[in-house]
C-alpha positions in Angstrom: -0.5 0.0 0.0 0.5 4.0 -0.8 1.6 4.7 3.1 4.9 5.9 4.4 6.1 7.0 8.2 5.4 10.1 9.8 6.6 12.5 13.0 4.5 14.4 14.5 6.4 17.7 16.8 5.7 18.4 19.4 5.7 18.1 23.8 2.7 16.3 24.4 -0.4 15.7 22.6 -3.3 13.5 21.8 -3.8 10.6 18.6 -5.9 13.3 17.1 -3.4 15.2 17.3 -0.7 13.1 16.5 -2.4 11.6 13.2 -2.5 15.8 12.7 0.8 15.5 13.4 1.6 16.9 16.6 1.2 20.1 18.7 2.7 23.7 17.5 5.1 25.4 18.9 4.0 27.1 22.4 1.0 29.6 21.4 1.3 32.0 24.4 -1.7 33.9 24.2 -3.4 32.1 22.3 -3.4 29.9 25.5 -3.3 32.1 27.9 -6.6 32.9 26.8 -8.3 30.0 27.1 -6.2 29.6 30.5 -8.2 32.4 32.0 -11.6 31.3 30.7 -14.5 29.8 33.7 -14.2 27.0 29.6 -10.7 25.8 31.0 -11.4 25.6 35.5 -10.1 22.3 36.5 -8.7 21.6 33.1 -5.9 24.0 32.4 -2.1 24.6 34.4 -0.2 27.9 34.4 3.6 29.0 34.9 3.8 31.7 35.0 7.1 34.4 36.0 7.4 37.6 36.1 4.7 38.9 34.1 5.4 36.0 31.1 4.1 32.2 30.5 6.1 29.1 30.3 4.2 26.9 30.5 1.0 26.2 30.0 -0.8 22.5 29.7 -4.5 20.6 29.9 -5.7 17.6 31.1 -8.7 15.6 31.4 -10.8 12.4 31.4 -9.3 10.1 28.4 -13.5 8.3 28.1 -14.2 8.0 31.5 -13.0 10.2 35.4 -10.7 6.6 36.3 -8.3 7.6 32.8 -7.2 11.3 32.5 -5.0 12.5 29.6 -2.9 15.1 29.2 -3.5 16.7 26.1 -1.1 19.5 25.7 2.0 20.4 27.1 4.0 24.4 25.8 7.4 25.4 27.2 8.8 28.1 26.0 12.5 27.5 24.7 14.7 26.3 27.9 12.1 25.5 30.7 12.0 22.3 30.0 13.2 21.5 33.9 8.7 22.7 34.1 8.0 19.9 32.8 8.3 18.2 36.0 7.1 20.5 38.2 3.8 20.5 36.4 3.9 16.2 35.7 3.7 15.9 39.0 1.3 19.2 39.7 -1.1 17.2 37.3 -1.9 14.4 39.5 -2.3 15.3 42.6 -5.0 16.6 40.0 -6.4 13.8 38.3 -5.8 11.5 41.4 -8.3 14.2 43.5 -10.3 13.9 40.5 -10.7 9.8 40.5 -8.3 8.7 38.7 -5.9 5.9 38.6 -4.1 6.5 35.4 -2.5 9.7 33.9 -2.2 9.1 29.8 0.8 11.3 27.9 1.9 11.1 23.8 4.9 12.6 23.6 6.9 12.6 19.9 10.6 10.9 19.4 11.8 14.8 19.1 11.2 15.6 22.5 13.3 15.4 26.1 9.5 15.0 28.1 10.3 11.4 28.4 13.1 12.5 30.7 11.1 14.5 32.8 7.8 11.7 32.9 9.5 9.1 33.9 11.4 10.5 36.5 8.1 11.7 37.6 6.1 8.5 37.9 4.9 8.0 34.1 6.7 4.1 32.1 6.6 4.0 28.5 3.1 1.6 28.2 4.1 0.8 23.7 6.0 2.8 20.2 4.3 3.8 18.5 4.7 4.8 14.2 2.5 8.0 11.8 2.0 6.0 8.2 0.1 7.9 6.3 -0.8 8.0 2.6 -2.3 10.5 0.4 -4.8 9.1 -1.5 -7.3 6.5 0.3 -8.6 5.6 -3.2 -5.1 4.6 -4.3 -4.7 2.9 -1.2 -7.8 1.1 -1.2 -6.7 -0.1 -4.6 -3.2 -1.5 -3.8 -5.3 -3.1 -1.1 -7.1 -5.1 -4.1 -9.5 -6.7 -1.7 -13.0 -5.6 -1.4 -14.7 -5.0 1.9 -18.5 -5.5 0.7 -18.2 -9.2 2.2 -17.7 -7.9 5.4 -20.9 -7.1 7.4 -20.6 -4.1 10.1 -23.2 -2.1 12.9 -22.7 0.7 14.9 -20.3 0.1 18.0 -22.3 -0.4 21.0 -21.7 0.7 24.5 -22.5 -3.0 25.5 -19.9 -4.0 23.0 -17.9 -3.3 26.0 -17.0 -6.3 28.1 -16.6 -8.5 24.3 -14.4 -5.9 22.7 -12.5 -6.3 25.8 -12.2 -9.4 26.2 -10.8 -9.5 22.7 -8.3 -6.8 24.5 -6.9 -9.0 26.7 -6.1 -12.0 24.1 -4.7 -10.0 21.9 -2.6 -7.7 23.5 1.1 -8.0 25.4 0.9 -8.7 28.8 3.1 -5.4 29.5 0.9 -3.2 27.5 -2.8 -4.8 29.4 -1.7 -4.1 32.8 -1.0 -0.3 32.3 -4.3 0.3 30.2 -7.0 -1.4 32.5 -7.9 -4.1 34.2 -11.4 -4.5 33.5 -13.7 -3.6 31.6 -14.4 0.0 32.7 -11.2 1.3 33.6 -9.8 0.0 30.4 -13.1 2.0 29.1 -12.5 5.0 30.7 -8.8 5.1 29.0 -10.1 4.0 25.9 -9.1 6.2 22.8 -11.0 7.5 19.4 -10.6 10.2 16.7 -12.9 13.3 19.1 -15.9 13.5 18.5 -17.7 13.3 15.1 -15.6 10.0 14.1 -17.4 6.8 14.3 -17.0 3.6 15.5 -17.4 -0.2 14.0 -18.1 -4.1 14.9 -17.5 -6.5 13.0 -18.7 -9.4 14.2 -18.1 -13.9 13.6 -19.9 -16.4 13.6 -18.9 -17.8 16.7 -21.0 -14.0 18.7 -17.6 -12.7 19.0 -16.3 -9.2 17.9 -13.5 -9.8 15.2 -12.5 -5.9 14.3 -13.2 -2.4 15.9 -12.8 -0.1 13.1 -13.2 3.6 13.9 -13.9 6.8 11.0 -13.3 10.3 11.4 -13.3 11.8 8.1 -12.4 16.2 7.3 -12.6 17.9 3.8 -8.6 17.0 4.1 -7.9 13.9 5.8 -9.5 10.7 6.7 -7.7 9.4 10.6 -8.3 6.0 11.4 -7.8 2.9 14.0 -8.5 -0.8 13.8 -7.8 -3.6 16.6 -8.8 -6.6 15.0 -9.6 -10.7 16.6 -7.0 -13.1 16.2 -9.3 -14.8 14.5 -9.6 -12.0 12.1 -6.1 -12.0 11.2 -7.2 -13.9 8.1 -9.2 -10.8 7.5 -7.2 -7.6 8.2 -6.6 -6.7 4.4 -10.5 -6.7 4.3 -10.5 -5.4 8.0 -8.1 -2.0 6.2 -10.2 -1.4 3.4 -13.6 -1.3 5.7 -11.8 1.5 7.2 -10.9 3.3 4.1 -14.5 3.6 2.8 -16.9 6.3 2.9 -14.9 9.1 2.6 -13.6 11.3 -0.5 -10.0 11.0 -2.1 -8.0 12.7 1.2 -5.6 12.0 2.5 -5.2 9.1 4.6 -2.9 8.4 8.2 -3.1 6.0 11.3 -1.0 5.4 15.0 0.6 1.9 15.0 1.6 0.4 18.0 4.9 -1.3 17.8 3.1 -4.9 18.8 1.3 -4.5 15.5 3.6 -5.6 12.8 0.9 -7.4 10.7 -0.9 -4.0 10.1 2.3 -2.3 9.5 3.3 -4.5 7.2 0.0 -4.3 5.2 -0.5 -1.1 5.2 3.4 0.4 3.0 3.8 -3.0 1.4 
């Protein structure tokens, strides 16, 4: 397929922002305004000195109160030492709000990972962003029709079966850090924004075969897939379904390092 590896820039970002290229440099005026607005109370933290804003951190629940995510972290140049103080502060705030875990996504170009480890964070996995300039070309190169896959919308009642699938296909070291109960795992699950759609592939056995997440804008199509071991032979069709029903725009997805089958499919 016509995908190539790419990487985002910045100190931290969400999955969606990583797929869009990562956060920009520190926009002082914009985030000062956000930090002083009522809507940012309890979700935005600012460090300032002598009237200058040196850092802004935004954080809050990911998909449930048990799991928080640091969505944005902006620092002035040469102020990286503030990362440790900010992460320690946000840990107190998140714990007080009922969170058991805090997630942070750090691009490889940032030195924030060193400070995150000092603050008690540990690496879950590494991921690579893959992108293609044409969804239609990528789908054609797959040479696989997705028409035989019957998908349905995801419902909240699917969480139990999705959690069981997650436990089977995910290495134990990662499962321990992403939630050991269905409720905790669901609280920490990532989505592709408020306008994304989620689709389920059911297997004849009654088990869930795959979860497909899609989100399309005027210029970009984002997708994410997770599949059961029994559905591994249908991975090409699952990716074809993830690329379906979109204009011929660029497509992008994040692939964890333990999903080598997907990475191989995307670049070959």
